[in-house]
Steps between C-alpha positions, in 0.01 A plus 500: 500500500844659520511885506724511192279270295195704590661824402611357170146396424331820617744731329489306173126594469564870527854610445560428136169606333580741216430860575196632317617760251325708250566438132828657396448858400863600454589851460639808666435546875215748550369465152134483606499831689268547797334234725223603736414277801231578756474356849202639686685428823778754469854401603635677800857362483731315265652278767313174550695436824318795659150416383279198502264661248478323161481831316838605637661151442380492142598857421853435635523171301567676170801669653628251757550128416571181685733210421205301373133544447188288445341499154136473410484130574672539837833361369819654645712669231829686525514874474821640635642144564650286236287199594281365783723324753405133573664206660544347154709800370687548827329826591323353808710309747449130546380560855265785384656750741627742240419636153751662264400740227708619207430842365489549120823661377496862395198614698492874562293716724305776327785741602752297305677337795545118508256277695692277730443241767569771756171651407325183585677471830406858581138441406487211744648718775254776427194272538634306785625793708380455858400867532322509168144430398528300184161417351643190323685352805325169465705442176804475724370253752783263611774696334823501704751647261518661154847534348670591177726223377617717218360799302232296334432226758292530816443221751204491730529268810210375716484382856324177400438317169271701265315285246367835360805727509356748243400778739765771526524717189250291306169641361374848454458558872873439576726668246865609526577867589821683427738503802655831408161679486363349821814490706384759746145364520537199729275426798289776641637746241337308208180712485698820506686442165239667291718533184591140498153379585330709228772481233674173536798411273399165343567233238156495355388627159402848634637759732303766695541863375224645724311357789202670661371298788140380477482663155713432194837348409693592183756254378721460203677203338802383700804583274698217660232225485662167413304449178591769239171458322283542804285663626304596192356798676717815554287649783236388744231692685390302798184675617361421848180590675137528406289188519474167316210632289701792362801271442296252305344769279840653428604181336184324377293810398717799433833348417688761704701230672662180386467290814274506795561282814264330730157586359312429826163560342174306460508275195220684317697821532809353341304338217333825423831683482650227277220541250656831387771295333810705606650239725485141629440380861742224612436281801648205685472330840798486734509533873336837551252485785270779623490466879411661828780528748405498867711732712615300804630824663325800629486792249341748736628853453490541877806282530857640472647474152781255620245237601196573279433212262789294640517180697533699822126582471267198414181577328199543740272271310670360183736303735192289554492225237121474525459850381731454205335177404147656524604792274614253238187277524285807434642565150348375176798446277293378208324838484830688530633306195181558305495880546874556489679266265261255320714236326812676605443404862446187708386476868780378719579429864877466416773756516695280264260397228751334267692329357286197569754310713501801746123569503316366809217291364333459845481863574155566370298587814477865419337453163145490641373810674368419846348801672311281751812310585701824549238632736500180698873504525510853634222423752699199629808711533319751712471782251148625546312832461490577870389866462250463215682732254515235230870428543641198681730564798690315773668633813433859380658447156272559206531320162565816306732449199697744290525331161748654252610428148617681191275716289351293224142444380507127547655525847249758613217269380659218707527727807133598471388136478718381778393784722143393450568132571701591818205717620290182483722349768505807721823659381519868436733585212652836398637501137808680389662506155844638438665608175682185379825689439512583873345179632750281316786739536790446744524844660581435868360834594158447353220377736313345201718226364379141500827399690437743779138365529334766708165328467337184631463319169632579147442356155745464212665243275851385430688199371844352485771462240528162337310186578646404840332668800789446744607874537133613485408277794816594677376861503272417786766399747516698823804708397337636181243724680521874409588716792679826573846348512454361144375841370162324484625265226421133522268240332328360802223758471259371765785446758423119525752328725501121571828306587339190353457683171861627506622149562299361210639774258850390607400135421364604154830672424688176564257257328588373157233248427243684283205317647613578854562866399140509380374356831693752703386793284138404527532457877651850526222646275246339734666632813450854370152455362286201612667443838543855625305721255764769529481531122161479342531419126216616278576461129762321294545778242604468142729777391334720231689763316481654152730600219453703190453303176811686371722364783680173426697274712283513814500160689285522812687357795321420829813346650718807502475870401251560214777720343748214516571499125443867423833500313326281238200727436481675174261706286310302242505654160754767581870510420551121495 
């Protein structure tokens, strides 16, 4: 199949789906007053390029916007761009080595200045800066040049044909930032630009008026938003912190808030809250996977900070595949789903659980707990309890694990169960839970971020924009590992590095045939999970959030930011 033909077919299925909009509720901007949003994982920054945390990406998404986004069906729809470029409309070159975007005319930043292609060029320079630590660098894989053809036209060129050229400045994780505001923030200086990182000038429906890190954000309607009738709300309070239980109650029981994100709670707890009748839980499956990441580097505090948790110091026992595999074999994923998610969860061995063409159907070996097999595997590998203290050891190294995650009732239940199962195979486990605002924050000075990974294993969940996992899988190439010279930013959390994996990612980027793309993506998934056990998937999680019954226009989106269409939200029954 020719590359051009494949792109025509693939894009036709996603590029022209109509954007899901609320019913028209025309009227004056700000007519519905105050909107209250609660994220129990508090945002720590409003710059998604400096944080891999979902809570930061989503908070920023109501201020900063990309050229295009994915709607609730996974279809690509234009936001700042006039249309989605394709081969058919001339926006993607015949040889698939470039994509050209046209900005909508008349776009203004929230400070009233024009949005131009120069801002898009600068955004690319910002993320691709060799001395920087861009958390979304995988979106720019293969990019060789970004240039402004005129004030409204930006051309992105690639080193090789790209059947999926929709990475740079597409999706909530990869917006456009204002060149004027961030001009002095390139490279290693990026984390130092506090004003810009906390109060970005954007094109979205709201603008920050007060940012309090790990606490609360106050926003007001953007006076220069491109639709004069939107947003319906004049002001927003974006509250962060607390826990999922308090967030759920604030919407479903007390009505203090209008929207609560990510209700990571047991099903019976959510059902009990919903019975109060103040709000409605909403849920959908996407690509969100709760997993355990195995640190392939040594996090010991005895090491110097420039080499701790970096490739310079291999892990003393997790470098042994037999240990990683035994840890996975000891876990009962069915029980984790039962206690943690009910119908909103499914046991999985895959990092990429969907869409179906990308989900590895043969990767099912982890679904059955096998304590005996795990013990036998460790015996065979020479990990035995030589000193009778109940913990296996080898060559003087004890199987003693520091297991960290964010503070959350479901995650702490998971930790307790997993610790017990690991004790049955001779592994001693110390549990640590960290406030989610810190754990998922991007502060390069904090020892407790999930990117810095100062522990042996850690548990969390994330997903990817859209329905194509290319950039998500590219995050695990060797160059994406967080380290001091990247200000501890980077998506390759466990520091996995395999030249064969990197080569297959490069092949995926150049492959047009959809069946072959599926085959490659499945193989990459298996390399990270089944073949190496560097990532240990646990649960394919459905996203569960909640909105007040008085809040209209909410369309839950598991393929982009949940706040992707906040400009269309409105108050039911008031001022319509």
